[in-house]
C-alpha positions in Angstrom: 25.9 8.2 -14.6 26.8 7.0 -18.1 25.9 3.7 -19.6 28.4 0.9 -19.0 30.3 0.1 -22.4 29.2 -3.1 -24.0 31.8 -5.9 -23.6 34.1 -6.7 -26.6 32.4 -8.7 -29.2 28.8 -7.7 -28.1 26.3 -6.6 -30.8 25.1 -3.1 -30.7 21.4 -2.1 -30.7 21.9 -0.5 -33.9 23.3 -3.6 -35.6 20.3 -5.5 -34.1 17.9 -3.2 -35.6 19.5 -3.1 -39.1 19.4 -7.0 -39.3 23.0 -7.9 -38.4 21.7 -9.7 -35.2 19.3 -11.8 -37.3 22.3 -13.0 -39.5 24.2 -13.9 -36.2 21.1 -15.6 -34.8 20.5 -13.3 -31.9 17.0 -12.1 -31.1 15.5 -8.8 -29.8 14.0 -9.4 -26.3 11.4 -7.0 -25.1 12.6 -3.5 -24.8 16.0 -4.4 -26.4 17.9 -6.4 -23.7 19.8 -9.3 -25.0 20.2 -12.9 -23.7 23.3 -14.7 -24.8 24.5 -13.4 -28.2 28.2 -13.2 -28.8 28.9 -11.9 -25.2 27.3 -14.9 -23.6 25.9 -12.7 -21.0 22.4 -11.5 -20.1 21.9 -7.7 -20.6 19.7 -5.8 -18.2 18.9 -2.2 -18.7 18.2 -0.3 -15.5 16.8 3.4 -15.2 17.1 5.5 -12.1 16.8 9.1 -11.0 19.5 9.1 -8.2 21.9 11.7 -9.3 23.0 13.0 -5.7 25.1 11.4 -2.9 23.0 8.3 -2.9 23.4 7.9 -6.5 27.2 7.4 -5.8 26.4 4.7 -3.3 23.9 2.9 -5.9 26.9 3.0 -8.4 29.0 1.4 -6.0 26.6 -1.2 -5.2 25.9 -1.7 -9.1 29.7 -2.4 -9.4 29.5 -5.0 -6.5 26.4 -6.7 -8.2 28.3 -7.1 -11.5 31.3 -8.3 -9.8 29.3 -11.2 -8.3 27.2 -11.8 -11.3 29.6 -11.9 -14.1 26.8 -13.6 -16.3 24.8 -10.3 -16.1 25.8 -7.3 -18.1 24.1 -4.5 -16.0 23.4 -1.2 -18.0 22.4 1.5 -15.6 21.4 4.9 -16.8 20.5 8.0 -14.5 18.1 10.6 -15.7 17.4 14.1 -14.1 15.4 13.8 -10.9 11.6 14.3 -11.1 10.0 15.3 -14.3 12.7 14.4 -16.7 13.0 10.9 -15.4 9.2 10.2 -15.2 8.7 11.7 -18.6 11.3 9.4 -20.2 9.9 6.3 -18.3 6.3 7.0 -19.4 7.4 7.5 -22.9 9.6 4.4 -23.0 7.1 2.2 -21.5 4.3 3.4 -23.9 6.3 2.5 -26.9 7.6 -0.7 -25.3 11.3 0.8 -25.3 11.7 1.4 -21.7 14.4 -0.3 -19.5 14.0 -3.7 -17.9 13.8 -2.5 -14.4 13.6 1.1 -13.1 13.8 2.9 -9.7 10.8 5.0 -8.9 9.1 6.7 -5.9 6.6 4.5 -4.7 4.1 7.5 -4.3 4.2 7.8 -8.1 3.1 4.0 -8.9 -0.6 4.7 -9.5 0.1 7.7 -11.8 2.3 5.5 -13.9 -0.8 3.4 -15.0 0.1 0.1 -13.6 -1.1 -2.7 -15.6 -0.8 -0.5 -18.8 2.6 1.0 -18.5 4.1 -1.4 -15.6 4.0 -5.1 -15.7 2.9 -7.0 -12.6 5.3 -8.9 -10.5 4.5 -12.4 -9.2 4.8 -12.8 -5.4 6.1 -16.3 -6.3 8.7 -14.7 -8.4 10.2 -12.8 -5.5 10.0 -15.9 -3.3 12.1 -17.6 -5.8 14.7 -14.9 -5.2 14.4 -15.1 -1.4 12.0 -12.1 -0.8 8.9 -12.6 1.1 5.9 -10.4 2.0 6.7 -10.5 5.7 10.2 -9.1 4.9 8.6 -5.6 4.4 6.6 -3.2 6.7 2.9 -4.0 6.1 1.9 -0.4 5.0 4.8 -0.2 2.5 4.1 -3.7 1.1 0.3 -2.8 0.6 1.4 0.5 -1.1 3.3 -1.6 -3.8 0.0 -3.1 -5.1 -2.6 -1.8 -7.6 -5.7 -3.7 -8.4 -4.6 -6.7 -6.2 -1.5 -7.0 -8.1 2.1 -6.5 -7.1 3.8 -3.8 -9.3 6.6 -2.6 -7.0 9.6 -3.9 -4.9 10.2 -1.4 -2.1 14.0 -0.6 -1.4 13.9 2.0 1.3 12.0 4.6 3.2 13.4 8.3 2.8 11.6 11.0 4.9 11.7 14.4 6.5 13.7 13.9 9.8 15.1 16.0 12.4 18.9 16.7 12.6 20.4 18.3 15.8 23.8 19.7 16.6 24.9 17.7 19.7 27.1 20.7 21.2 24.4 23.3 20.8 21.7 21.0 22.1 23.9 19.9 25.0 24.4 23.5 26.1 20.6 24.0 26.6 20.2 20.8 28.3 18.3 19.0 25.6 20.1 15.7 25.4 19.5 12.6 27.2 22.3 10.9 29.2 23.0 8.8 26.2 23.4 11.8 24.1 20.3 11.5 22.1 17.8 14.4 21.8 15.0 14.7 24.4 11.5 13.9 23.1 9.2 16.9 23.1 5.4 16.6 23.1 3.3 19.1 21.3 4.0 22.2 19.4 4.8 24.6 22.4 7.4 22.1 23.8 9.2 22.1 20.6 8.9 26.0 20.3 10.4 26.1 23.8 13.3 23.9 22.5 13.8 26.3 19.5 13.7 29.3 21.7 16.4 27.9 23.7 18.6 26.9 20.9 18.1 30.3 19.3 19.7 31.8 22.4 22.9 29.8 21.6 23.0 30.3 18.0 21.9 33.9 17.9 19.9 33.4 14.7 17.6 30.5 14.3 16.3 27.5 16.4 15.9 25.2 13.3 16.4 25.5 9.7 14.1 24.0 7.0 13.4 24.4 3.2 10.9 27.2 2.9 10.4 26.2 -0.7 9.5 22.6 0.1 6.8 23.4 2.6 4.5 20.6 1.4 6.8 18.2 3.5 6.1 20.0 6.7 2.6 20.6 6.0 1.9 16.9 5.2 3.7 15.8 8.4 2.0 18.1 10.7 -1.6 17.6 8.9 -1.1 13.7 9.3 -0.1 14.1 12.9 -3.5 15.3 13.5 -4.8 12.3 11.7 -6.0 14.5 8.9 -7.2 12.9 5.8 -7.0 14.0 2.1 -8.6 11.9 -0.6 -9.2 12.7 -4.3 -11.9 10.9 -6.3 -14.3 11.5 -9.2 -13.0 15.0 -9.7 -13.6 16.0 -6.1 -11.5 15.9 -2.9 -11.9 15.9 0.8 -9.5 17.7 3.4 -10.1 18.7 6.9 -9.8 22.6 6.7 -9.4 23.1 10.4 -6.5 20.6 10.6 -4.9 22.0 7.4 -5.1 25.6 8.8 -3.5 24.4 12.1 -0.4 23.0 10.2 0.0 26.1 8.0 -0.2 28.2 11.2 2.8 26.6 12.6 4.8 27.7 9.6 3.6 31.3 10.2 4.3 31.4 13.9 7.7 29.6 13.6 8.9 32.2 11.0 7.1 35.1 12.8 9.0 34.4 16.0 12.4 34.1 14.1 12.6 30.4 15.1 13.3 29.4 11.4 14.3 31.2 8.4 11.8 33.3 6.4 13.5 32.2 3.1 15.7 29.3 2.6 16.0 27.0 -0.4 17.4 23.4 0.0 21.0 24.5 -0.1 20.6 27.3 2.3 18.5 25.2 4.5 21.4 22.8 5.0 24.1 25.4 5.1 22.3 27.3 8.1 22.8 24.0 10.1 26.4 23.5 9.0 27.4 27.1 9.8 25.8 27.0 13.2 23.1 29.7 12.3 20.6 26.9 13.4 21.0 24.1 16.0 18.6 21.8 14.3 17.3 21.3 10.9 14.4 19.5 9.3 15.5 18.0 6.1 15.6 14.6 4.4 17.5 11.7 5.5 19.6 11.9 2.4 21.6 14.8 3.6 23.4 12.7 6.1 26.7 12.4 3.9 26.6 16.1 3.3 26.8 16.9 7.0 29.4 14.2 7.6 31.6 15.5 5.0 31.2 19.1 6.3 33.3 18.2 9.4 35.3 14.9 8.3 37.4 15.4 11.5 34.4 14.9 13.5 31.6 13.4 11.5 29.7 12.7 14.7 29.1 16.5 15.4 25.6 15.9 14.7 22.9 13.2 15.0 19.4 12.6 13.7 16.1 11.5 15.0 12.4 11.3 13.8 10.2 14.4 13.4 9.0 15.8 16.7 5.4 14.9 17.9 3.2 17.9 17.6 -0.3 16.3 17.8 -1.6 13.1 19.4 1.8 11.6 20.4 2.3 10.9 16.6 5.6 11.3 15.0 4.3 11.0 11.5 6.4 12.5 8.8 6.3 13.0 5.0 8.3 10.7 3.0 8.3 8.2 0.3 9.9 4.8 -0.7 12.4 4.2 -3.7 11.2 1.1 -5.3 12.0 -1.2 -8.4 9.2 -1.6 -11.2 9.3 -3.7 -14.3 8.1 -1.3 -17.2 5.9 -2.9 -19.7 7.4 -5.3 -22.3 5.7 -6.3 -25.4 7.3 -9.7 -24.6 9.7 -10.7 -21.8 12.7 -12.9 -22.5 12.6 -15.1 -19.5 16.3 -14.8 -18.7 16.3 -11.2 -18.8 13.2 -10.9 -16.4 15.0 -13.5 -14.1 18.2 -11.4 -14.0 16.2 -8.1 -13.4 14.5 -9.6 -10.5 18.0 -11.2 -9.2 19.2 -7.7 -9.5 16.4 -6.2 -7.3 16.7 -9.0 -4.6 20.5 -8.3 -4.5 20.0 -4.6 -3.9 17.6 -5.2 -1.0 19.5 -8.0 0.7 22.6 -5.9 0.5 20.8 -2.6 1.5 22.8 -2.1 4.6 25.2 -0.3 2.4 22.3 1.7 0.9 21.3 2.8 4.4 24.9 3.4 5.8 26.0 5.5 2.9 22.7 7.1 1.5 20.9 7.7 4.7 17.7 6.0 3.6 16.3 3.4 5.8 16.0 -0.1 4.2 12.6 -1.4 3.7 13.9 -4.9 3.9 13.2 -5.7 7.4 15.9 -8.5 7.7 18.4 -5.6 7.3 16.8 -3.0 9.2 16.1 -5.2 12.3 19.5 -6.7 12.3 21.9 -6.1 15.0 24.5 -4.6 12.7 22.0 -2.1 11.5 20.6 -1.3 15.0 24.1 -0.5 16.0 24.6 1.8 13.1 24.6 5.6 14.2 22.9 7.9 13.6 20.8 5.7 11.5 19.2 3.5 14.1 18.0 6.6 16.0 15.7 7.4 13.3 14.9 3.7 11.9 11.3 4.0 13.4 10.6 6.3 10.4 9.8 3.1 8.4 6.6 2.7 10.5 5.8 6.6 10.7 6.3 7.5 7.0 3.2 9.2 5.5 2.9 8.8 1.7 1.4 11.8 -0.2 -2.3 11.2 -1.1 -3.1 9.2 -4.2 -3.5 11.3 -7.4 -2.0 11.5 -10.6 -0.6 15.1 -9.7 0.6 14.0 -6.3 3.7 12.2 -4.9 7.6 13.0 -5.1 8.4 15.6 -7.8 4.8 15.9 -8.7 2.7 19.1 -9.2 1.0 19.1 -5.8 4.3 19.4 -4.2 5.3 22.3 -6.5 1.9 24.1 -6.4 1.6 24.0 -2.6 5.4 24.7 -2.0 5.1 28.2 -3.8 2.2 29.0 -1.5 3.8 27.9 1.8 6.9 29.7 0.8 5.1 33.0 1.0 3.7 31.9 4.4 7.2 31.5 5.7 8.2 34.8 4.3 5.2 36.3 6.3 3.8 37.5 2.9 0.6 35.6 3.2 -1.6 34.7 6.2 -2.5 31.1 6.9 -6.2 31.7 6.2 -5.3 33.0 2.7 -2.7 30.3 2.0 -5.5 27.7 2.7 -7.9 29.4 0.4 -5.3 29.5 -2.4 -4.2 25.8 -1.7 -7.9 24.9 -2.3 -8.0 26.8 -5.5 -5.0 25.2 -6.8 -6.1 21.7 -6.0 -9.3 22.3 -7.7 -7.5 23.4 -10.8 -5.4 20.2 -10.7 -8.6 18.0 -10.4 -10.0 19.7 -13.4 -7.0 18.7 -15.7 -6.8 15.1 -17.3 -4.2 12.7 -16.3 -1.6 12.7 -18.9 -1.4 8.8 -18.9 -5.1 8.0 -19.1 
């Protein structure tokens, strides 16, 4: 997404830096946002990493915000997802030249050196904009803190969920009277469902991204109440539970219940073409599947991940959140406008959930009658309580190295080219290698 053009008569940043602004009586605020000036508007720079279908929804919401706040000039810039965005954010914050507000993954907060590269946010500041601690799920709210200070404003939950083809699942008797998917309990019950579905599709029971195996691993490991912690150059992981999670991958692929090779695009295509009757993929794919059959956008539905262990429906996921990158000094009007923007996005996040598939973290929206009537979103809205964030470490979280390093291992498991035992051993080696590396922001 390109920067919005400056309004007629506004002063360019180049002019500011060459002294023209001083002659005009306009000051430089923080990272370069302007209050007042010739435009008479408060300029707020926003950075994000939303380049997919959800990015189009955010752009739409930005337009709505601007229309309702004519005194604010919102300049939003989208960078490449993952490393390109986080590199730019860290470099900008290090030099005091980042945006006024940015959208990050909450799992990456601690790796962004809060307190050094991110500025804290006062809870009272949020209350002034109509946001209260009780408006958020407790676990997500707590995740937004570091060293007892608030650094992030959660926008949503996005997670690995279970899509299902209504017609195919209906043929195997896997639907409830209301048309929702029957709840399975345990690995074998779910495998039985996949076997029945495979009989109809002739190819797979479910599709999944074999390159993104960390998501499945973390869901199945956490469903066993497995813990993974990193501290003082060492880590703790339950090897038995980790091996059990990896064995599910191998057995599912060995029996032909899922692909042995499928990247993100092929994973979704298998579901669209009917090669698989279910697919485990992120809730952000909702628009893709609706557009695949626009004459019948209700050909599929979605639910939470199946419970494999202990009745848990835990799933791997994350939370888009707003942060305030470090400023050498804040212009009070710019900070106020940045927080007003964040509050607006949360309070209008019904559209974010409806269009982008993400489940709003703002409970007054998620628990509203309007949202609970929204299908298929309401069917998986419980994911807000069941999402499991990646373990805390500088190399962990969305688009981080732990995801990539383990993903290359699990891809070989799905391909039946590596045994679960060998995969676990290699995973531990990779973790030890990452632990030996210094954090790039320390």
